N, C-alpha and C positions, 0 to 999 in steps of 0.2 A: 590884213587886219585881224582875220580870224586866228592866225598863228600867234600874234601878239597877245590877243585876249586869252588864248589857251595858256600861254606862258605865264602871264600875270596871275591868272586864276590858279595855276599850279603853285606858283610862289606864295600866293596869299594863303591857300589851304595848308601848304607845308609850314609856313611861318606860324599860323595859328596853332597848328598841332604841336610843333616843336616848342614854342614858347610857353605852352601850357604845362610842359614837363618840368618837374622840380628836382629830378635826379639825372645824373649823367647817363645812367643805364637806360632810363626812359628815352632820352634823346637819341642814344646810339641805336636802340631798337627801331625807332622810327626812321632813322637815317638808312639803315639796312633795308627796311621794307619799302622806303621811297625809291631807292636805287633799283630794287627788283621790280617795282611797279612801273617806273618810267622807262627802264631799259630791259625789258623782258627778252630782247633778242641778243643781249650781250652778257658777258661775265663781269659782274661787279664785285668789288672788294673794298672793305674799309680797313685801313691800317692806322693804328694809334701809337703815339710815342708814350714815354714814361710808363706808368704802371696801370694805364687804363685799358685793360684787356679782360673784361668780365667773361667767365667761363661759359655762361649760358647764351651768349650772343656771338654769332659768327664773325668775330673780329680778330685780326692778326696784329702782332706787334710789328712796328715799323723797323725793318733792319736796314741800317745805313750802308750803302756801298759807295765807294769813293773812286770808281772808275769813270765817272762822268756820264755813263750811259743809262743808268737806272732812272726811269722817269719819276718814280715816287720820291726818291732821294732828292732829285733836282726840284720837284714841286715843293717839297717841305723846306729845303734850304733857301730857295729863291722866293718862296711865298707867293707864287703865281702859277697858273695852269701851264702844264707842259704836255705837248702832243707829239706823237711819233710812233715809230715801229720798233718795239723792243727786240733787241738782237736775239736771234734764234727762236723767235716765237712765230709760228706759221700754222695754217690749217693743213688738212690732209692732202690738199692739192699743191701745197708748197707756197700758197699766197701768204705774205706777211700779215700778221694781225695788227690792226691799228688800235692804239690805246691812248686814252686821255687820263692824266693824273691832275687832280685839283686839290689844293691845300684846304684843310679844314681850319679856317683861320678866324680868329677873334681880334679884339682890340689889344689884348695883352700878349698875343703870341700865336704860333701855329701848333695845333694839337694833334694833327694827323693828316692823312691823305685819302681822298676818294679816288678809286681807279675803276675805269670801265674799259673793257677790251671787247672789240667787235670784229668778227670776220664774215659772218653771214650777211650783215648789213652794216656798211661803213657808217661811222658817225658823221652827220652833217652839221652845219652851223647851228641850227636850232637845238640839236642834241647837246652840243658843246656848251652853248649858252645856258641851257637848262642845268647841266652838270655844274657849271660855274656858280649859278644861282643857288643850287642846293648846297654847294660847299660854303658859300658866304653865309647863307641863312643858318645852316646847321652849325657852322663854327661859332656864330654869335649865340645861338641857343645853347650849345654845349658849354660855352664860357659862362653864360648866365647861370646854368644849372650847377656848374662846378663852383662858382662863387657862392651860390646859395648853400650848397653842401658844406663848403668851407666855413661859412658864417655860422651855420647850425652846429658844426663840429666845434667851432671856437666857443660858442655860447655854452654848449654842453661841457666842454673842458673847463671853462671859467667857473661854471656852477660846481663841477666836480672838485676843482682846486679849492674853491671857497669852502665847500663842505668839509673836505679833508683837512684844510688848514684850521678851520674852526674846531674840528674834533682834536687835532693835534695840540692846539693851544689850550685845550681844556685840561690836559694832563701836564703836570709839572714833574713827573718822574720819567727819567730817560728810558728806563726799561719798558714802561707802558707805551711810550712813543714808538719804540722799535716794534713791539708786538702789534700795535694797531696799524702802523704803516705797512708791515709785511702782509697782513691780512688784506688791506685795501689794495695793495699792488696786485695781488693775485686776482681779486675781484675785478678791478678796473681793466686789466689787460687780458682777462680770461686765461691766465697763465697756468702752467702746471706747477711750477715751483718758483719761489722767491727767497732771497737770502739778503739780509742786511748785516753788514760788518762794521765794527767800530775800530778805529786806529788807536792802539795802546802805544803812546809815544815812549813811555818808559821802557817797554819791552821791545819796541821797534817791530810790532807785528799787528796784523788784523785779527780781531776776535769776532766770531759769529755770535751776534746778539739775538737774532730772530730769524727763523726759517720754518717752513712746513716740512723740511726733511730732518727728522729727529736725530738721525745719526751724525749730522753736522753741527748741531747746536753746541756752542761753546768751543768749537774747533778753533785752533790758532794757525794762522798762515804767515809766513815770512813776508816782509814788506814788499818784496819784489816778485812774489809768487803769482803766476797766472794772470787772470784778468784784473784782479785787484791791484797787482803790481803795475800793470799797464795804466790803469786809472790813476794810480798814485803818481806815476811818472809824468803823464801827459795832462792830467786834470781835465780830460775830455771824455765824453760818453762814447760808448762802443755799441755797434750793432753787428751781429753775426747772422747771416742768412742760413748757412748750413755748416755746422761745426764738424760734421763727418767728412766734409771735403776740404776743411781748412782748420785742422786741429794742430796748428803750429804752437798754440799757447796751451799749456797744461791747465786743466780745470777739473777739480774734484767734483764740483757741482754738476758739470755737463756729463762727465763720465759716469758718475753714480746714478744719475737719473735717465741716461740715454737721451738727453735733450739735444736738439739740433739747432734750434733758434735761440738767440740770446739778445737782450738789450741790457746794458749796464751803464751806470753813471756814478761818478764820484759824488760824495756828499761834501760840499764845501762850506766853510765858515770863515769869513774874512779872507777869502781866496786861498785858504789852506785846506787840504784834504783831512777830514776828520772821520771819514767812513766811506762805504761803498754800498751800492744797491745793485743786485743782479736778479733778472727775471728771465725765466726760460720756458720753452715749450718743445714738445716732442716733434712737432711738424716742422719741416724746413720752410724757409721763407714766410714764417708766421707773422712776424712783427713788421709793421709798416714804418715809413719815415715819420708819420704823424705820431705813432707810438713812441718812437725814439725821442722826438721833441717833447712829448708830454712827460716822459720819464725824467728828462732833464729838469723840467719845471717842478715836478713833484719832489725830486731830490733836493732842489733848492729850498722848498718849504719844509721838508724834513730836517734839513740843516738848521734852518731858523728856529724850528721847534726845539731841537736838541740844544742849541745855544741858549735859548730862553730857559729851558729846564736846568741846564748846567749853571747859569747865572743865579737862578733861584736857589739851587742847592748850595752854591757857594755863599750866597747871602745868608741863607739859613744856617750854614756852618759857622759863619762869622758871628751870628747872633748867639748861638749856643756854645761857642768855643772861647776859652780864655786865650787871649792873644799871646801872652808871655810863655805859658807852659804848653799850649796846644791841647790841654785837657778840656773837658766840657766845663761849661759855666755852672755855678751852683743852682741857678733856677732850673736848668735842664735836668740836673740830677734829682732835684726835688720832684719834678713832674714825672720822671721815669720811675722813681721809687713808689710814688703814690699809685701810678698805673699798675705796677707789678704787684703791689699789695692787694689789688682788687682781684687778681686772677691766679697768683701763685700760692703755693702752700707754705713756703718759707723763704727766707733770704737773710743776708747778713751784711754788716757795714763795718768798714775799717776807716777810722779817722787818723791821719798821719800828720805829725807836727815835727818840723825840723828843730832839733835842740839847739839852744843858744844862737838862734838866727840873728838876733840883734847884735850880738858880739861879732858874728861873721861880717855883717854890714859895717860895723864900726872899725873892724880891723882891716878888711880888704876892700871896702867900698861897695856901693850899691850895684855896680856892674857885675862884680864877682858874686854878689848875693843873688842877682838874677840868674847867673850861670848855674849856681848851685840849685836853684829852684828848677831850672830846666833839666839838670842832670837827674835830680830825684824823680821828676815827672817821667823822664824816659825810662828809668828803672822800674817805676810803678807800672807803666804800660807794658813792659816786657815780662812782668811777673803775673799778669792776669789774662783771662780769656777774652776772646772777641765779644762775648756776650756780657761781660762785666762792664761797669761804667765808672770811669775815673774822672774826678772833677777837682777843680781848685775851689777849696771850701772858703778860703779867705786868707790874705796875707801869706804866711808860710805854711798854712794848713791845707792838706789835700784830703779828699774823701773817696772811698772806693765802695761801690755797691756790688755785691756778688749774689745774683739770683740763684735760689735753690741750693745754696751751699750749706753744709752742716757747720756747726761751730768748730769742730775739729779740723775740717778742711780749711776754714777761714783762718784759724790760728797758723796753719802751715804757710799760707800765703803771706800773712803779716810777718812771720819770722823770716821768710825768704826776702821780703822787701827790706826789713831791718838790717839783715846781715849783708846784703849786697850794697846798700847805701854806705854802710861803714867801710866796706872794702873798696868801692869803686869811685866814690866822689873825690874830686880834687879842686880845692883843698878839702880834706876829709871832714865830713860831718856825720852826725848820728841822728836817728829819728826815734820818736816815741809813738806808740800806736794804741788806740782805744778800739775795742771790738764790741759789737752788739749784734744780737740776732733777734729775729721775730719768727713766729709761726702762727698758723691759723688758730691754734688752740689758746693763744694769749688772750687775756681778758680785754686788752685794748691794743688795737693795731693801728698805728698812724706813723706818718713820717716824723712828726715832732718827737714822739716817744722813742723811736729808734735812734734818732740823732742825740737825744738827751742822754740815753744810756751809753752811747759810744763816747760822748763828750766827758761824761763822768769817769769812764774807764781811762780815757786819755789823761785826765787830771790826776788819776791815781798813778799812772805810769810816770808822769812828770815828777810827782812828789815822792817817788820811791826810787830815785836814782837815774831816771831817763834811760835812753837807749834800750828800750824793752817794750813789750806789749802787755796790756791788761785787758781782761774781759769784764764787761759791765752786765 
């Protein structure tokens, strides 16, 4: 009876201690100390499967042997205690060592094995019962702590994802999204380097849009190059534990930074790859499977934010763009001229009108008239700078605002447009142009005044033979 009381008291004390632990490390430390306390006459060892091998606790990874003679492998695979004499294990007198291997088992699976080897004092029935009890109690406690850690990790990840998603959705500029996401990835994973690339479908290449490695910013990579090529082909994330031992895939990011660990994920929108995310660290085996899964989730949210920003940009483009010519709408031009007149020192305006456009429509039809409008608009776009603004002013009239240009420079642009329209349109048409300029020294600076002067100059060109430009 005394032995039973001692057994139950030991189990009660152990259960109370283990189930108070909220971390797997805490449970494992108490398992080790419990084995040493209950079996001081024997050699005890805890073996764990998966990646549960903390460096500060004397625990070994479970190595599976398939010869059928390894007690720990059998205990783990069978999920029950295994007793016996390990082959080749004996004391100095040649007496075989007796060993007991007990699975560390919970309701959801087996997590490891507890092994006790004894030669000075053989294990008796109470010892084995105690070891089995420790295995069952410790297995349940370990499982509880593991689930608690996983739930805490999940809550933390959900909060993180929610915060990052909220911040991503606050920006409607794709460039801002790339920059913010890159910074957050480095912070979240405590990584050394991160790189976000966007797929340029027209060029068939990936372009680096954000990275903390300045030498790679704006670099372009072929669509099948390195890890981004792998992500593009498979549409699946990648984890590399040690690049130095597995450098079959060429990577400028890994080679330039001396990184050894990598997690990478494609950025998908509607199941199509639109970009890629790469995160690296100098240490091998740095990233965990949980990091791998989290990156996949974050890449998905980055993709959604990019899609939202692109849709907003497209909607904005449609609002400020004339559908027929592809030039800006008049309202956008007015707003931009007003804005530039607040900060610039000077600027000029060209108003372009297609000569005899009604006659073109009457002769060739409105479809040809639309084609002429598109041809003239394309010529205008090719004759101006990226900083200039060309818009459809109304009907067959176009307007071009040229920031910071002198009158002489503006006249050259107008003449270039006039001569090219006459040569390159089919059927051939001509245009008349009115030019106006403003400067900070003018008595009155306004959008209305500038357009009035250009309109009067256009009127003069029309009534003096057409196919020419005049200055107002």
